[in-house]
VEXDREN-2710 file (C-alpha; in Angstrom, 1 decimal):
% VEXDREN-2710
k/r/px/py/pz
1/UNK/-12.8/-66.9/52.1
2/UNK/-10.0/-64.0/51.9
3/UNK/-10.2/-62.6/48.0
4/UNK/-6.2/-62.1/48.2
5/UNK/-5.6/-61.5/44.8
6/UNK/-7.6/-58.3/45.2
7/UNK/-6.2/-56.8/48.2
8/UNK/-3.9/-54.7/45.9
9/UNK/-5.1/-55.0/42.5
10/UNK/-8.2/-53.3/43.7
11/UNK/-7.3/-49.7/42.9
12/UNK/-6.3/-51.3/40.0
13/UNK/-10.0/-52.9/39.5
14/UNK/-11.6/-49.9/40.0
15/UNK/-8.9/-47.7/37.7
16/UNK/-9.7/-49.8/34.7
17/UNK/-13.4/-50.0/35.5
18/UNK/-13.6/-46.2/35.5
19/UNK/-12.0/-45.7/32.2
20/UNK/-13.8/-48.6/30.6
21/UNK/-17.2/-46.7/31.4
22/UNK/-15.3/-42.7/30.4
23/UNK/-14.7/-44.3/26.9
24/UNK/-18.0/-46.0/27.2
25/UNK/-20.0/-42.7/27.9
26/UNK/-17.4/-40.8/25.2
27/UNK/-18.4/-42.8/22.2
28/UNK/-22.2/-43.1/23.5
29/UNK/-22.3/-39.1/23.7
30/UNK/-20.1/-38.5/20.4
31/UNK/-22.6/-40.8/18.0
32/UNK/-24.4/-37.8/16.3
33/UNK/-24.6/-36.4/13.1
34/UNK/-21.1/-33.7/12.3
35/UNK/-23.2/-32.2/10.2
36/UNK/-25.8/-30.9/12.4
37/UNK/-23.2/-29.8/15.2
38/UNK/-22.5/-26.5/15.6
39/UNK/-19.3/-25.8/14.4
40/UNK/-16.4/-25.0/17.1
41/UNK/-14.7/-21.9/18.1
42/UNK/-11.1/-21.6/18.0
43/UNK/-8.8/-20.5/20.8
44/UNK/-4.7/-20.6/21.4
45/UNK/-3.6/-21.6/24.7
46/UNK/-0.6/-20.0/25.6
47/UNK/-0.2/-19.0/21.8
48/UNK/1.5/-22.9/21.5
49/UNK/-1.7/-24.9/22.1
50/UNK/-4.8/-24.8/19.5
51/UNK/-8.1/-25.2/21.3
52/UNK/-12.1/-25.5/20.1
53/UNK/-14.4/-25.5/21.6
54/UNK/-18.4/-25.0/21.5
55/UNK/-20.7/-22.3/23.8
56/UNK/-23.9/-24.7/22.6
57/UNK/-25.9/-27.0/24.7
58/UNK/-25.2/-30.8/24.3
59/UNK/-27.6/-31.9/21.8
60/UNK/-30.7/-33.6/23.4
61/UNK/-29.4/-37.2/21.6
62/UNK/-26.6/-37.1/23.8
63/UNK/-28.3/-35.9/26.8
64/UNK/-30.5/-38.9/26.4
65/UNK/-27.5/-41.5/26.3
66/UNK/-25.8/-39.6/29.3
67/UNK/-29.2/-40.5/31.2
68/UNK/-29.9/-43.8/29.9
69/UNK/-26.1/-45.1/31.0
70/UNK/-26.7/-43.5/34.1
71/UNK/-30.2/-45.1/34.4
72/UNK/-29.0/-48.1/33.2
73/UNK/-26.2/-48.3/35.8
74/UNK/-28.4/-47.1/38.6
75/UNK/-30.8/-49.8/38.1
76/UNK/-28.9/-52.7/37.8
77/UNK/-27.3/-51.4/40.9
78/UNK/-30.4/-51.5/42.7
79/UNK/-31.8/-54.6/41.3
80/UNK/-28.7/-56.4/42.6
81/UNK/-29.2/-54.5/46.1
82/UNK/-32.9/-56.0/46.2
83/UNK/-31.7/-59.6/45.3
84/UNK/-28.7/-59.4/48.1
85/UNK/-31.4/-58.0/51.2
86/UNK/-34.1/-60.9/49.3
87/UNK/-31.2/-63.8/49.9
88/UNK/-30.6/-62.8/53.5
89/UNK/-34.5/-62.6/54.4
90/UNK/-35.1/-65.5/52.2
91/UNK/-31.9/-67.9/53.1
92/UNK/-32.2/-71.1/54.7
93/UNK/-28.1/-72.0/54.3
94/UNK/-27.3/-72.2/57.3
95/UNK/-24.0/-72.5/55.8
96/UNK/-23.1/-69.8/54.1
97/UNK/-26.3/-67.2/55.5
98/UNK/-26.5/-68.6/58.9
99/UNK/-27.8/-65.0/60.1
100/UNK/-30.3/-64.9/57.4
101/UNK/-34.3/-63.8/58.5
102/UNK/-35.4/-67.2/57.6
103/UNK/-32.8/-69.0/59.7
104/UNK/-32.9/-66.7/62.9
105/UNK/-37.1/-67.0/62.5
106/UNK/-37.0/-70.4/62.5
107/UNK/-34.3/-70.7/65.3
108/UNK/-36.3/-68.2/68.0
109/UNK/-39.8/-69.4/67.1
110/UNK/-42.4/-70.2/70.2
111/UNK/-39.7/-68.8/71.9
112/UNK/-39.7/-66.7/74.8
113/UNK/-35.5/-64.8/75.4
114/UNK/-37.1/-61.8/78.4
115/UNK/-37.2/-58.5/78.0
116/UNK/-34.1/-56.8/75.2
117/UNK/-31.3/-56.0/77.7
118/UNK/-28.2/-53.2/77.0
119/UNK/-24.7/-53.9/77.6
120/UNK/-22.6/-50.5/76.2
121/UNK/-19.0/-51.2/75.3
122/UNK/-16.8/-47.8/75.0
123/UNK/-13.9/-48.2/73.9
124/UNK/-11.7/-45.7/75.2
125/UNK/-7.9/-44.9/74.5
126/UNK/-6.9/-41.4/76.8
127/UNK/-10.4/-39.9/76.4
128/UNK/-10.8/-38.3/80.4
129/UNK/-11.7/-35.0/78.4
130/UNK/-15.1/-36.6/76.4
131/UNK/-15.4/-39.3/78.7
132/UNK/-18.2/-37.7/81.7
133/UNK/-20.1/-36.3/78.5
134/UNK/-20.2/-39.9/76.8
135/UNK/-21.7/-41.0/79.7
136/UNK/-24.0/-38.5/80.9
137/UNK/-25.4/-39.1/77.8
138/UNK/-26.1/-42.5/78.3
139/UNK/-27.0/-42.8/82.0
140/UNK/-29.5/-39.4/81.1
141/UNK/-31.6/-41.9/78.4
142/UNK/-35.5/-42.7/78.3
143/UNK/-34.2/-46.2/78.2
144/UNK/-31.4/-46.6/81.0
145/UNK/-28.3/-49.0/79.5
146/UNK/-28.3/-52.3/82.2
147/UNK/-24.7/-52.3/82.4
148/UNK/-21.6/-49.7/81.1
149/UNK/-18.3/-50.9/80.5
150/UNK/-15.5/-48.5/79.7
151/UNK/-12.7/-50.6/77.4
152/UNK/-9.8/-49.1/78.1
153/UNK/-6.4/-49.8/75.6
154/UNK/-3.3/-48.1/76.4
155/UNK/-4.6/-45.0/78.6
156/UNK/-1.6/-43.4/80.1
157/UNK/-4.0/-40.6/81.4
158/UNK/-7.0/-40.8/84.2
159/UNK/-9.6/-42.7/81.9
160/UNK/-9.2/-45.9/83.8
161/UNK/-9.7/-43.7/87.4
162/UNK/-12.5/-41.9/86.1
163/UNK/-14.4/-44.3/84.6
164/UNK/-14.2/-45.9/88.3
165/UNK/-15.3/-42.9/89.5
166/UNK/-18.4/-42.2/87.6
167/UNK/-19.7/-45.9/88.2
168/UNK/-19.0/-47.9/85.5
169/UNK/-17.3/-50.9/85.2
170/UNK/-13.9/-51.2/83.5
171/UNK/-11.5/-53.2/81.4
172/UNK/-8.4/-52.7/81.1
173/UNK/-6.6/-54.4/77.3
174/UNK/-4.0/-56.6/77.7
175/UNK/-0.6/-56.4/75.6
176/UNK/-2.8/-55.1/72.7
177/UNK/-1.0/-54.1/69.8
178/UNK/-4.3/-53.4/67.2
179/UNK/-5.9/-50.4/68.6
180/UNK/-9.2/-49.9/68.4
181/UNK/-10.6/-53.8/66.9
182/UNK/-8.1/-55.8/69.7
183/UNK/-9.1/-54.3/72.3
184/UNK/-13.2/-54.8/71.4
185/UNK/-12.0/-58.4/70.8
186/UNK/-10.5/-58.8/74.1
187/UNK/-13.1/-57.3/76.1
188/UNK/-16.0/-59.3/73.7
189/UNK/-14.3/-62.7/74.7
190/UNK/-14.9/-61.9/78.4
191/UNK/-19.0/-59.7/77.4
192/UNK/-19.9/-62.4/75.0
193/UNK/-20.4/-65.6/77.1
194/UNK/-22.4/-64.1/80.1
195/UNK/-24.8/-62.3/77.1
196/UNK/-28.4/-64.3/76.4
197/UNK/-30.1/-63.6/72.8
198/UNK/-31.7/-60.8/73.8
199/UNK/-28.8/-59.2/75.8
200/UNK/-28.0/-56.6/73.0
201/UNK/-24.4/-55.4/72.7
202/UNK/-24.1/-51.4/72.4
203/UNK/-20.4/-50.3/70.6
204/UNK/-20.3/-46.6/71.3
205/UNK/-17.0/-44.5/70.5
206/UNK/-16.0/-42.6/73.5
207/UNK/-16.4/-38.8/72.0
208/UNK/-19.9/-39.7/70.9
209/UNK/-23.1/-38.7/73.0
210/UNK/-26.2/-40.0/72.2
211/UNK/-29.5/-38.1/72.2
212/UNK/-32.2/-39.2/74.5
213/UNK/-34.7/-41.3/73.0
214/UNK/-31.7/-43.5/71.1
215/UNK/-31.8/-46.8/73.4
216/UNK/-35.3/-46.8/73.6
217/UNK/-36.1/-46.8/69.6
218/UNK/-33.5/-49.8/69.1
219/UNK/-34.9/-51.7/71.8
220/UNK/-38.5/-51.1/70.4
221/UNK/-37.0/-52.3/67.0
222/UNK/-35.2/-54.9/69.1
223/UNK/-38.0/-55.7/70.1
224/UNK/-40.4/-56.2/67.4
225/UNK/-38.6/-57.6/64.5
226/UNK/-36.6/-61.1/66.5
227/UNK/-34.7/-61.2/63.3
228/UNK/-32.6/-58.1/63.3
229/UNK/-29.5/-58.8/64.2
230/UNK/-27.7/-54.9/64.1
231/UNK/-28.7/-51.0/64.9
232/UNK/-27.0/-48.5/64.2
233/UNK/-26.7/-44.4/64.4
234/UNK/-27.4/-41.7/62.2
235/UNK/-24.7/-39.4/63.5
236/UNK/-24.1/-35.4/62.9
237/UNK/-21.4/-33.5/63.9
238/UNK/-20.2/-31.6/67.1
239/UNK/-20.5/-27.7/66.5
240/UNK/-17.1/-25.5/66.8
241/UNK/-14.3/-25.7/64.3
242/UNK/-15.5/-22.9/62.2
243/UNK/-16.0/-23.8/58.3
244/UNK/-13.8/-26.9/58.9
245/UNK/-16.1/-28.0/61.1
246/UNK/-19.5/-26.3/59.5
247/UNK/-18.1/-28.7/56.1
248/UNK/-18.0/-32.2/58.2
249/UNK/-21.3/-30.8/59.7
250/UNK/-22.7/-30.4/56.6
251/UNK/-21.5/-33.5/55.0
252/UNK/-22.8/-36.0/58.0
253/UNK/-26.5/-34.6/57.6
254/UNK/-26.3/-35.3/54.0
255/UNK/-25.5/-38.4/54.8
256/UNK/-28.0/-39.0/57.1
257/UNK/-30.3/-37.5/54.7
258/UNK/-29.9/-40.0/52.3
259/UNK/-30.0/-43.1/54.9
260/UNK/-33.5/-41.6/55.8
261/UNK/-34.5/-42.2/52.3
262/UNK/-33.8/-45.2/52.1
263/UNK/-36.1/-46.3/55.5
264/UNK/-33.1/-46.7/57.2
265/UNK/-31.2/-49.3/54.8
266/UNK/-27.6/-48.4/55.9
267/UNK/-24.6/-48.5/54.2
268/UNK/-22.3/-48.5/57.4
269/UNK/-22.8/-49.7/61.2
270/UNK/-20.8/-46.4/62.7
271/UNK/-18.2/-47.1/65.4
272/UNK/-20.0/-43.7/67.3
273/UNK/-22.7/-46.1/68.3
274/UNK/-24.7/-49.4/67.0
275/UNK/-26.5/-52.3/68.8
276/UNK/-25.6/-55.9/67.7
277/UNK/-27.5/-59.6/69.0
278/UNK/-24.5/-61.6/70.8
279/UNK/-25.7/-64.1/67.8
280/UNK/-24.6/-61.7/65.0
281/UNK/-21.4/-61.3/67.2
282/UNK/-20.2/-64.8/68.2
283/UNK/-21.0/-65.8/64.3
284/UNK/-19.0/-63.5/63.0
285/UNK/-16.0/-64.6/65.4
286/UNK/-16.9/-68.6/64.4
287/UNK/-16.9/-67.5/60.7
288/UNK/-13.5/-65.6/60.4
289/UNK/-11.0/-67.9/58.3
290/UNK/-13.9/-69.2/56.3
291/UNK/-16.6/-67.8/54.8
292/UNK/-15.3/-64.3/55.9
293/UNK/-11.6/-62.6/56.5
294/UNK/-10.1/-62.3/59.5
295/UNK/-8.4/-64.3/62.4
296/UNK/-10.9/-67.4/63.9
297/UNK/-12.2/-66.4/67.1
298/UNK/-12.0/-62.4/66.5
299/UNK/-15.3/-60.4/66.3
300/UNK/-13.4/-57.1/65.0
301/UNK/-11.1/-57.8/61.8
302/UNK/-7.7/-56.5/63.5
303/UNK/-6.1/-55.8/59.7
304/UNK/-9.1/-53.6/59.0
305/UNK/-8.0/-50.1/59.1
306/UNK/-11.8/-49.1/59.3
307/UNK/-12.8/-52.1/61.5
308/UNK/-16.8/-50.8/61.5
309/UNK/-17.4/-50.7/57.8
310/UNK/-15.2/-54.0/57.7
311/UNK/-18.0/-55.9/60.3
312/UNK/-20.8/-54.1/58.3
313/UNK/-19.5/-56.5/55.4
314/UNK/-19.1/-59.7/57.6
315/UNK/-22.4/-59.4/58.7
316/UNK/-24.2/-58.5/55.5
317/UNK/-21.9/-61.6/54.3
318/UNK/-23.9/-63.7/56.4
319/UNK/-27.1/-62.4/56.0
320/UNK/-27.9/-60.3/58.9
321/UNK/-30.7/-57.8/58.1
322/UNK/-29.6/-54.0/60.0
323/UNK/-31.2/-50.6/59.8
324/UNK/-30.7/-47.1/61.2
325/UNK/-33.6/-45.9/62.8
326/UNK/-34.1/-41.8/62.6
327/UNK/-34.8/-41.6/65.9
328/UNK/-31.4/-43.2/66.4
329/UNK/-28.8/-39.9/66.4
330/UNK/-25.5/-39.4/67.9
331/UNK/-23.6/-36.2/67.7
332/UNK/-19.7/-37.1/67.3
333/UNK/-16.5/-35.4/67.1
334/UNK/-14.9/-32.9/63.4
335/UNK/-11.4/-32.7/63.0
336/UNK/-10.4/-29.0/63.5
337/UNK/-7.8/-29.1/61.5
338/UNK/-7.2/-29.8/57.7
339/UNK/-4.2/-32.5/58.8
340/UNK/-7.1/-34.2/61.3
341/UNK/-9.1/-34.2/58.6
342/UNK/-6.3/-35.7/56.1
343/UNK/-5.2/-38.3/58.2
344/UNK/-9.1/-39.6/59.3
345/UNK/-10.1/-39.3/56.2
346/UNK/-7.2/-41.2/54.2
347/UNK/-8.2/-43.7/56.8
348/UNK/-11.5/-44.4/55.7
349/UNK/-10.9/-44.8/51.9
350/UNK/-8.2/-46.9/52.0
351/UNK/-10.0/-48.9/54.6
352/UNK/-12.8/-49.5/52.8
353/UNK/-10.9/-50.0/49.3
354/UNK/-9.3/-53.0/51.5
355/UNK/-12.4/-54.6/52.6
356/UNK/-14.1/-54.8/49.5
357/UNK/-10.6/-56.3/48.2
358/UNK/-10.8/-58.8/50.8
359/UNK/-14.2/-59.6/50.8
360/UNK/-14.3/-59.6/46.7
361/UNK/-17.0/-59.0/44.9
362/UNK/-20.8/-60.6/45.5
363/UNK/-24.0/-59.6/45.7
364/UNK/-23.4/-58.5/49.6
365/UNK/-20.6/-56.4/48.2
366/UNK/-22.0/-55.1/44.9
367/UNK/-23.0/-51.6/46.7
368/UNK/-19.8/-51.3/48.2
369/UNK/-18.3/-51.4/45.0
370/UNK/-21.0/-49.5/43.1
371/UNK/-20.0/-46.9/45.5
372/UNK/-15.9/-46.8/45.4
373/UNK/-16.7/-47.0/41.4
374/UNK/-19.4/-44.4/41.5
375/UNK/-16.9/-41.9/43.6
376/UNK/-14.1/-42.6/40.9
377/UNK/-15.6/-41.8/38.3
378/UNK/-17.3/-38.3/39.7
379/UNK/-13.4/-37.8/40.8
380/UNK/-12.1/-38.2/37.8
381/UNK/-14.9/-36.4/35.7
382/UNK/-15.6/-33.4/37.4
383/UNK/-10.8/-32.8/37.1
384/UNK/-11.3/-33.2/33.6
385/UNK/-14.5/-30.6/34.0
386/UNK/-12.2/-28.2/35.9
387/UNK/-8.7/-28.9/33.4
388/UNK/-11.0/-28.4/30.5
389/UNK/-13.0/-25.4/31.4
390/UNK/-9.4/-24.0/32.9
391/UNK/-7.7/-24.1/29.5
392/UNK/-10.6/-22.7/27.6
393/UNK/-10.5/-19.4/30.0
394/UNK/-7.2/-19.2/29.6
395/UNK/-6.8/-19.6/25.8
396/UNK/-10.2/-17.2/25.0
397/UNK/-9.5/-13.2/24.9
398/UNK/-12.8/-12.8/26.2
399/UNK/-15.0/-14.6/28.9
400/UNK/-17.2/-16.9/27.2
401/UNK/-20.7/-17.4/29.3
402/UNK/-21.6/-21.1/28.7
403/UNK/-25.9/-21.4/29.3
404/UNK/-25.6/-24.9/29.6
405/UNK/-23.0/-25.4/32.2
406/UNK/-24.6/-22.4/34.2
407/UNK/-27.8/-23.8/34.5
408/UNK/-25.9/-27.2/35.6
409/UNK/-24.6/-24.9/38.0
410/UNK/-27.3/-23.3/38.9
411/UNK/-28.8/-26.4/39.8
412/UNK/-25.9/-28.3/42.2
413/UNK/-26.4/-25.2/44.1
414/UNK/-30.1/-25.9/44.5
415/UNK/-29.4/-29.6/45.8
416/UNK/-26.3/-28.4/48.5
417/UNK/-28.6/-26.2/49.8
418/UNK/-32.2/-28.1/50.4
419/UNK/-29.9/-31.9/51.7
420/UNK/-28.9/-29.6/54.5
421/UNK/-31.8/-27.2/55.4
422/UNK/-32.5/-29.0/58.4
423/UNK/-28.7/-27.9/59.4
424/UNK/-29.9/-24.4/59.9
425/UNK/-28.8/-21.2/59.0
426/UNK/-25.4/-21.6/59.3
427/UNK/-25.2/-24.5/56.6
428/UNK/-27.8/-23.0/54.1
429/UNK/-25.0/-20.4/54.1
430/UNK/-22.1/-22.4/53.6
431/UNK/-23.9/-24.6/50.8
432/UNK/-25.2/-21.3/49.2
433/UNK/-21.4/-19.5/48.9
434/UNK/-20.4/-22.7/47.0
435/UNK/-16.7/-22.2/46.6
436/UNK/-15.7/-23.6/50.4
437/UNK/-17.5/-27.1/49.7
438/UNK/-16.0/-26.9/46.1
439/UNK/-12.5/-27.1/48.2
440/UNK/-14.0/-29.6/50.4
441/UNK/-15.0/-31.9/47.7
442/UNK/-11.3/-31.4/45.8
443/UNK/-9.5/-32.3/49.0
444/UNK/-11.1/-35.4/49.5
445/UNK/-11.1/-35.8/46.0
446/UNK/-7.0/-35.9/45.8
447/UNK/-7.3/-38.5/49.3
448/UNK/-9.6/-40.3/47.3
449/UNK/-7.1/-40.3/44.4
450/UNK/-3.9/-41.0/46.8
451/UNK/-6.0/-44.0/49.0
452/UNK/-5.8/-45.6/45.4
453/UNK/-2.3/-45.2/44.8
454/UNK/-1.2/-46.7/48.3
455/UNK/-2.7/-49.0/48.3
456/UNK/-2.3/-50.4/44.3
457/UNK/1.9/-49.6/45.5
458/UNK/1.3/-51.7/47.9
459/UNK/2.6/-49.1/50.7
460/UNK/2.1/-49.5/54.0
461/UNK/-1.3/-48.6/55.6
462/UNK/-1.0/-46.5/59.2
463/UNK/-3.6/-46.4/62.1
464/UNK/-3.0/-42.1/62.1
465/UNK/-4.0/-42.2/65.2
466/UNK/-5.5/-38.4/65.6
467/UNK/-4.4/-36.8/69.3
468/UNK/-6.4/-33.8/70.0
469/UNK/-4.3/-33.0/72.9
470/UNK/-1.7/-31.6/70.4
471/UNK/-4.1/-29.3/69.8
472/UNK/-5.9/-28.5/72.9
473/UNK/-5.1/-30.1/76.1
474/UNK/-8.4/-30.4/76.7
475/UNK/-9.7/-31.1/73.8
476/UNK/-10.9/-34.7/73.2
477/UNK/-8.7/-37.5/71.3
478/UNK/-9.8/-39.5/68.6
479/UNK/-10.2/-42.7/69.5
END
């Protein structure tokens, strides 16, 4: 059931854990022989505040303590994640993990349910500009979908007429006040009863285009593993939108690279394009209000700001196995303005915090808690680093080169370039220039802090729908 006490306290919990980790690291790195330390230099900040600083690298003891703590935390998280995966594969508890591999394999043993078919559902709110490209990418797949349905939600443009003109089915939502999640719930109530065990359902954003081979790879994965419950896509940013667009493309390239290194073990089943077995969606709907949060009968939790992230956690909590194959790639939109980016990322961050608050701490959610704590600690540490560097530079009379930190900065720069290497020349040059990505990361850090503050103070969360037609009448909208 829903961990209600964590709904607003999640921000406080994260802040307390980060503070405790900082104190632990402080004690670890400061526990050294004071006589062996280099005497600090002296500076004055604005003529009123005495500052003391050292230019030498931290001692080997300090570095060893910091690395040991980092490895300990990473190892613990990896161990817990392994236990969660092992439970998902081996559990025979049909009440708590009805989607575990052993349960599904036992139920389907010796049964042939026919070839895998694909029904694509595209939630669309005023998507007449982007819909043709999306449908074209579907119809030109090497493995064509068996059925395409546009789920039109409160459209005021020609989305419905255009979809029918392009030869696909249309389901229009009725009195829906719950955005994308509400529209999909209505459509799935009509579609799911018709689905057989191998008739997988694909949910795809209307501003996304599939790379050729996406559906073929997904169908092959479902065919080879009957215990597999979901397949997610790896997304890349569309071209355009200047430096801001390239910053987002670099970010998406790094995320896809990380998932590939994890051999497809996915963090989030992205809303850009993900496929589900009907039994997985039916089980989620039946488990709402009992073992997982939400309204009974709904596949998507309409209270969640990030419905795709929430559905991923729901499936994992029920023992479902899911992957993102390297061949399943899609191109999605990037935010063309900082204002739109702010709205999008604030919704993502606030939604992620609310999701882990709703589900509490468990083997299935430990990775998500670790991600939020790690992000929070990095925001805290990086902010302090910038503050202390600025204070030191203002307080001293001459520019001081800190060899250790220069070396760390160079190592960081190399990592930034290498991780976007396959993005092409523009991606590498932007990473090499350093400062644009630094500013981008600082903006994301501010958004993270605002998300923590908003949820702690109980401020009303909003969907923050971004209508790109306000920027350009021919641009796609943010569904």
